[in-house]
C-alpha positions in Angstrom: 3.7 25.1 -5.7 0.8 24.2 -3.6 1.1 21.0 -2.0 -0.7 17.5 -2.8 0.6 15.7 0.3 -1.8 14.1 2.5 0.9 15.2 5.4 0.5 18.8 4.8 -3.1 18.7 6.0 -4.4 19.0 9.4 -3.7 16.3 12.0 -7.4 15.8 12.4 -8.0 15.8 8.7 -5.3 13.3 7.5 -7.1 10.2 8.7 -10.2 11.6 7.2 -8.3 12.1 3.9 -6.9 8.6 3.9 -10.6 7.5 4.6 -12.4 9.6 1.9 -9.8 8.2 -0.9 -10.5 4.8 0.3 -14.1 5.2 -0.1 -14.1 6.7 -3.0 -11.8 3.9 -4.8 -14.4 1.5 -3.3 -17.2 3.4 -4.8 -15.6 3.3 -8.4 -14.4 6.5 -8.2 -10.7 7.5 -8.7 -10.0 10.6 -6.7 -6.9 12.9 -7.6 -5.9 15.4 -4.9 -5.0 18.8 -6.4 -4.3 21.0 -3.2 -3.7 20.1 0.3 -1.7 23.0 1.8 -0.9 26.5 -0.2 1.4 29.4 0.9 -0.2 32.6 1.4 1.7 34.1 -2.0 0.3 31.4 -3.7 -3.5 31.9 -2.3 -2.8 35.8 -3.4 -1.9 34.6 -6.9 -5.0 32.8 -7.3 -7.2 35.3 -5.8 -5.6 37.9 -8.4 -6.7 35.8 -11.3 -9.9 37.2 -13.1 -9.3 40.6 -11.0 -5.8 41.9 -11.7 -4.6 38.8 -13.7 -5.9 37.2 -16.7 -8.1 34.0 -16.2 -11.3 33.1 -14.5 -11.9 33.7 -11.0 -11.4 30.6 -8.8 -11.1 32.0 -5.3 -12.9 34.3 -3.3 -10.3 34.3 -0.6 -7.2 36.1 -0.3 -3.9 34.7 1.9 -5.0 34.0 5.4 -8.6 33.5 4.5 -8.5 30.0 2.9 -8.6 26.6 5.1 -5.6 25.7 2.3 -3.6 28.4 4.5 -3.6 27.1 8.1 -0.6 26.2 9.6 0.6 24.8 13.3 3.6 26.4 14.5 4.7 27.3 11.2 3.8 23.9 9.7 1.4 23.2 6.9 -1.9 22.1 8.2 -4.5 22.5 5.9 -8.0 22.6 7.0 -9.4 21.5 3.5 -8.2 19.6 0.3 -9.3 19.8 -3.1 -10.1 16.6 -5.0 -11.1 16.0 -8.8 -12.3 12.5 -10.1 -10.3 11.1 -13.1 -11.4 8.8 -15.5 -9.0 6.9 -18.1 -6.4 9.4 -16.7 -8.3 12.2 -17.3 -9.7 14.9 -14.7 -13.3 15.3 -15.1 -14.3 19.0 -13.9 -17.5 19.0 -15.6 -19.7 19.4 -12.0 -22.7 17.4 -13.6 -20.6 14.1 -13.7 -22.3 11.7 -11.0 -18.6 11.2 -9.8 -18.9 14.4 -7.9 -22.2 13.6 -6.4 -20.3 10.3 -5.3 -17.6 12.0 -3.5 -19.9 14.6 -2.0 -21.9 12.3 -0.1 -18.7 10.5 1.1 -17.0 13.4 2.2 -20.2 14.6 4.1 -20.7 11.1 5.6 -17.3 11.5 6.8 -18.2 14.7 8.6 -16.4 17.2 6.0 -18.0 20.4 4.7 -18.4 19.9 0.8 -18.7 22.7 -1.0 -20.3 21.4 -4.1 -23.6 21.2 -1.6 -26.2 23.3 -2.6 -26.4 24.5 1.0 -22.6 25.9 0.6 -21.9 29.6 1.1 -20.5 29.3 -2.6 -20.1 26.5 -4.8 -16.7 25.0 -5.2 -17.2 21.4 -5.8 -13.4 19.9 -5.6 -13.6 21.7 -2.0 -13.4 19.4 1.3 -13.0 21.1 4.7 -13.0 20.3 8.2 -15.9 21.1 9.9 -15.9 24.1 12.4 -14.9 22.8 15.9 -11.5 21.6 14.9 -8.8 23.5 16.1 
């Protein structure tokens, strides 16, 4: 099962993620991390969904192509996390809800790449990733 632990993020992303969560909460948004690190096998399972397995397509990345698969010396060090806003204990997946834009602005203010941004190479509202330049 994919990790939701902040400690499984890249060392440079961990403090940014914590600050992101804090700022979201201060802005009245309750964020829930749904994924930090994911193994290559888990990535391939997701990639198969909507292709060779039932369900909608949820990723364009195979194992090793996703920022969620990154590791350092064999230890999880994901360069991205996925998050969803929660209201009344329920995740809000509807991308038209204003909480998504609030989270996006907060992430971008922290220097993260937000894949819900209209300029993103593909739209994936839950995905926040370290900007290029981090090793």
